[in-house]
N, CA, C and O of each residue as an XYZ file, in Angstrom:
372
protein
N     175.237     56.353     84.485
C     174.036     57.960     84.782
C     173.469     57.087     86.269
O     173.254     55.882     86.401
N     173.349     58.086     87.169
C     172.946     57.888     88.288
C     171.799     58.612     88.927
O     172.053     59.810     89.051
N     170.329     58.179     89.481
C     169.406     58.731     90.074
C     169.646     58.924     91.232
O     170.569     58.419     91.872
N     168.456     60.026     91.794
C     168.242     60.153     93.143
C     168.669     61.320     93.695
O     168.773     62.346     93.025
N     168.974     61.250     95.069
C     170.251     62.542     95.798
C     171.430     62.474     95.542
O     171.847     61.330     95.725
N     172.406     63.374     95.095
C     173.566     63.562     95.264
C     173.959     62.860     96.893
O     173.339     62.826     97.956
N     175.107     62.425     96.514
C     175.879     61.710     98.040
C     176.238     63.234     99.030
O     176.166     63.208    100.259
N     176.610     64.468     98.268
C     177.115     65.476     98.624
C     175.791     66.624     99.276
O     175.897     67.691     99.882
N     175.054     66.146     99.006
C     173.557     66.857     99.534
C     173.304     66.732    100.946
O     173.745     65.818    101.642
N     172.496     67.789    101.392
C     172.295     67.813    102.892
C     170.865     67.515    103.376
O     169.976     68.248    102.943
N     170.575     66.623    104.141
C     169.095     66.179    104.524
C     168.305     67.608    105.109
O     168.477     68.002    106.262
N     167.383     68.334    104.082
C     166.333     69.118    104.688
C     165.572     68.735    105.927
O     165.129     67.594    105.793
N     165.324     69.163    106.849
C     164.267     68.946    107.775
C     163.043     70.146    107.551
O     163.354     71.336    107.511
N     161.671     69.704    107.415
C     160.621     70.608    107.429
C     160.418     71.220    109.314
O     160.637     70.528    110.308
N     160.035     72.411    109.296
C     159.934     73.085    110.052
C     158.594     73.488    110.431
O     157.951     74.105    109.581
N     157.983     73.217    111.709
C     156.328     74.085    111.589
C     156.221     75.745    111.729
O     157.092     76.514    112.135
N     155.044     76.010    111.322
C     155.172     77.691    111.215
C     155.654     77.923    112.709
O     155.811     76.999    113.508
N     155.865     79.226    112.987
C     156.272     79.803    114.126
C     155.034     80.073    114.832
O     155.144     80.217    116.050
N     153.712     80.185    114.248
C     152.117     80.580    115.127
C     151.039     79.343    114.832
O     149.831     79.480    114.638
N     151.681     78.290    114.847
C     150.760     76.887    114.438
C     150.355     76.981    112.979
O     150.721     77.871    112.211
N     149.530     75.928    112.672
C     148.803     75.922    111.535
C     148.047     76.732    111.112
O     147.211     77.300    111.814
N     148.222     76.939    109.803
C     146.864     78.040    108.899
C     146.065     77.270    108.167
O     146.371     77.278    106.974
N     145.047     76.531    108.478
C     144.617     75.553    107.270
C     143.751     76.547    106.296
O     143.290     77.664    106.530
N     143.698     75.728    105.110
C     143.090     76.360    103.817
C     141.363     76.529    104.205
O     140.838     75.783    105.031
N     140.753     77.391    103.631
C     139.428     77.617    104.273
C     138.704     77.468    102.980
O     138.180     78.313    102.254
N     138.838     75.876    102.859
C     137.673     74.835    102.116
C     136.399     75.340    101.929
O     135.999     75.393    100.766
N     135.558     75.785    102.959
C     134.078     76.589    102.853
C     134.167     77.652    102.043
O     133.303     77.920    101.208
N     135.384     78.438    102.264
C     134.942     79.576    101.607
C     134.297     80.463    102.766
O     133.902     81.572    102.406
N     134.163     80.176    103.897
C     133.754     81.430    105.121
C     134.237     82.762    105.186
O     133.527     83.719    105.495
N     135.467     82.832    104.890
C     136.113     83.944    104.573
C     136.076     84.821    103.425
O     136.478     85.984    103.385
N     135.577     84.180    102.543
C     136.292     84.630    101.398
C     135.600     85.880    100.919
O     136.303     86.397    100.050
N     134.473     86.590    101.148
C     134.120     88.007    101.072
C     135.086     88.947    101.771
O     135.349     89.988    101.169
N     135.682     88.724    103.007
C     136.493     89.316    103.422
C     138.248     89.176    102.581
O     139.016     90.135    102.508
N     138.430     88.355    102.261
C     139.717     88.360    101.107
C     139.311     88.939    100.174
O     140.102     89.838     99.886
N     138.057     88.888     99.202
C     137.878     89.728     97.990
C     138.212     91.163     98.641
O     138.969     91.854     97.959
N     137.823     91.646     99.695
C     137.585     92.887     99.973
C     138.905     93.845    100.016
O     139.187     94.987     99.654
N     139.710     92.494    100.809
C     140.888     92.762    101.172
C     141.687     93.096     99.645
O     142.171     94.185     99.336
N     141.677     91.923     98.852
C     142.375     92.018     97.238
C     141.937     93.323     96.852
O     142.832     94.119     96.568
N     140.500     93.797     96.765
C     139.966     94.711     96.104
C     140.554     96.100     96.247
O     140.716     96.950     95.371
N     140.881     96.155     97.735
C     141.691     97.407     98.438
C     143.101     97.439     97.883
O     143.613     98.489     97.496
N     143.668     96.366     97.853
C     145.112     96.247     97.403
C     145.143     97.060     96.091
O     145.715     98.130     95.882
N     144.499     96.410     95.368
C     144.482     96.642     93.877
C     144.103     98.114     93.210
O     144.477     98.512     92.107
N     143.304     98.787     94.116
C     142.825    100.105     94.058
C     143.519    101.054     94.757
O     143.465    102.277     94.626
N     144.488    100.083     95.869
C     145.796    101.384     96.287
C     147.179    100.906     95.782
O     148.176    101.096     96.479
N     147.252    100.304     94.613
C     148.684     99.917     93.880
C     149.607     99.314     94.809
O     150.759     99.684     95.037
N     148.761     98.005     95.505
C     149.644     97.319     96.270
C     150.247     97.769     97.838
O     150.947     97.170     98.654
N     149.702     98.927     97.823
C     150.010     99.421     99.579
C     149.224     99.108    100.277
O     148.075     99.510    100.096
N     149.607     98.081    101.583
C     148.699     97.732    102.167
C     148.235     98.532    103.379
O     147.214     98.154    103.954
N     148.850     99.532    103.788
C     148.514    100.344    104.734
C     147.187    100.813    105.205
O     146.667    100.824    106.321
N     146.557    101.420    103.344
C     145.111    102.150    103.699
C     144.231    100.564    103.958
O     143.113    100.719    104.450
N     144.530     99.498    103.749
C     143.439     97.978    103.836
C     143.836     97.560    105.183
O     143.187     96.574    105.532
N     144.693     97.975    106.081
C     144.896     97.524    107.269
C     143.765     96.863    108.319
O     144.008     95.879    109.018
N     142.135     97.778    108.301
C     141.069     97.414    108.821
C     140.560     95.961    108.312
O     140.029     95.146    109.066
N     140.801     95.743    106.890
C     140.441     94.764    106.196
C     141.369     93.255    106.413
O     140.962     92.096    106.330
N     142.618     93.721    106.688
C     143.364     92.517    107.211
C     142.969     92.158    108.550
O     142.853     90.981    108.890
N     142.725     93.280    109.441
C     142.344     92.725    110.808
C     140.843     91.804    110.666
O     140.646     90.835    111.399
N     139.781     92.275    109.569
C     138.706     91.847    109.752
C     138.827     90.165    108.934
O     137.835     89.436    108.939
N     139.581     89.906    108.555
C     139.969     88.841    107.826
C     140.880     88.026    108.554
O     140.964     86.840    108.235
N     141.443     88.391    109.306
C     142.133     87.884    110.275
C     141.280     87.112    111.640
O     141.604     86.076    112.220
N     140.094     88.014    111.906
C     139.093     88.173    112.872
C     138.110     87.257    112.554
O     137.386     86.799    113.438
N     137.963     86.840    111.044
C     137.035     85.978    110.538
C     137.842     84.993    110.785
O     137.441     84.400    111.787
N     139.005     84.424    110.257
C     139.327     83.281    110.550
C     139.907     82.784    112.136
O     140.229     81.636    112.441
N     139.926     83.606    112.739
C     139.883     83.169    114.297
C     138.528     82.725    114.798
O     138.277     81.728    115.474
N     137.509     83.865    114.235
C     136.353     83.247    114.780
C     135.642     81.854    114.571
O     134.817     81.255    115.261
N     136.355     81.503    113.177
C     135.946     80.132    112.833
C     136.809     79.110    112.773
O     136.739     78.107    112.062
N     137.725     79.452    113.649
C     138.912     78.026    114.160
C     139.845     77.768    112.907
O     140.577     76.782    112.830
N     139.730     78.960    111.722
C     140.792     78.684    111.082
C     142.545     78.815    111.184
O     143.469     78.422    110.472
N     142.445     79.592    112.479
C     143.775     79.938    112.933
C     143.603     79.977    114.663
O     142.680     79.897    115.474
N     144.811     80.119    114.677
C     144.668     80.377    116.569
C     144.476     81.837    116.808
O     144.835     82.771    116.090
N     143.770     81.865    118.081
C     143.500     83.238    118.384
C     144.617     84.070    118.752
O     145.545     83.559    119.379
N     144.637     85.066    118.496
C     145.967     85.795    118.934
C     145.750     87.406    119.324
O     145.186     88.094    118.474
N     146.032     87.827    120.157
C     146.336     89.394    120.377
C     146.638     90.205    119.350
O     147.677     90.083    118.702
N     145.577     91.262    119.086
C     146.122     92.138    117.990
C     147.589     92.684    117.997
O     148.385     92.536    117.069
N     147.831     93.330    119.165
C     148.870     93.757    119.318
C     150.358     92.928    118.668
O     151.373     93.340    118.105
N     149.812     91.446    119.126
C     151.146     90.470    118.989
C     151.290     90.205    117.435
O     152.192     89.430    117.118
N     150.375     90.851    116.242
C     150.141     90.816    114.868
C     150.355     91.972    114.338
O     150.075     92.227    113.167
N     150.939     92.891    115.251
C     150.625     94.475    114.829
C     149.487     94.947    113.730
O     149.516     95.232    112.532
N     148.470     94.883    114.753
C     147.139     95.155    114.582
C     146.452     95.877    115.205
O     145.444     96.403    114.733
N     147.007     96.103    116.795
C     146.525     96.722    117.777
C     146.186     98.054    117.472
O     145.290     98.573    118.137
N     146.752     98.712    116.569
C     146.352    100.696    116.446
C     145.265    100.574    115.527
O     144.700    101.657    115.374
N     144.710     99.518    114.775
C     143.556     99.587    113.959
C     142.431     99.774    114.788
O     142.223     99.165    115.837
N     141.837    100.491    114.367
C     139.901    100.861    114.781
C     139.518    100.181    114.141
O     140.002    100.065    113.015
N     138.076     99.128    114.718
C     137.210     98.873    113.960
C     137.866     97.790    113.058
O     139.006     97.718    112.600
N     136.645     96.861    112.931
C     137.070     95.753    111.816
C     135.584     95.843    110.788
O     134.450     96.284    110.971
N     136.240     95.221    109.733
C     134.801     95.494    108.913
C     133.877     94.205    109.005
O     134.269     93.208    109.610
N     132.657     94.259    108.394
C     131.900     93.237    108.535
C     132.394     92.472    106.931
O     133.221     92.843    106.098
N     131.474     91.269    106.971
C     131.524     90.403    105.898
C     131.529     91.128    104.427
O     132.132     90.611    103.486
N     130.918     92.181    104.315
C     131.134     92.961    103.218
C     132.158     94.282    102.483
O     132.245     94.899    101.422
N     132.874     94.211    103.935
C     134.100     95.078    103.925
C     133.658     96.560    104.200
O     134.341     97.495    103.783
N     132.669     96.724    104.809
C     132.041     98.071    105.718
C     132.879     97.852    106.868
O     133.163     96.703    107.207
N     133.341     98.958    107.559
C     134.032     99.305    108.692
C     132.826     99.064    109.600
O     131.769     99.591    109.253
N     132.851     98.259    110.835
C     132.283     98.476    111.982
C     133.136     99.101    113.037
O     134.350     98.900    113.072
N     132.580     99.773    113.801
C     132.985    100.598    115.061
C     133.234     99.793    116.175
O     133.564    100.304    117.245
């Protein structure tokens, strides 16, 4: 009986994410935004289009708090979304 990696398997190399790291929100700074987004998905039977303003708000929260790299909205597909919700999920203009 042998243990370990079979001799014919390839060595896998881990690759970093395309847009840098995406650290966890350990302090829950953007939890309200995430909860509002998940509630919207549930209400819309997992259709993400009606919840795009909440997506933008969540990502904005993460960018403002240094939890992800700042990026232009057009580069992540949210340039046409007007306004972003506040921490309660209400849309700001």
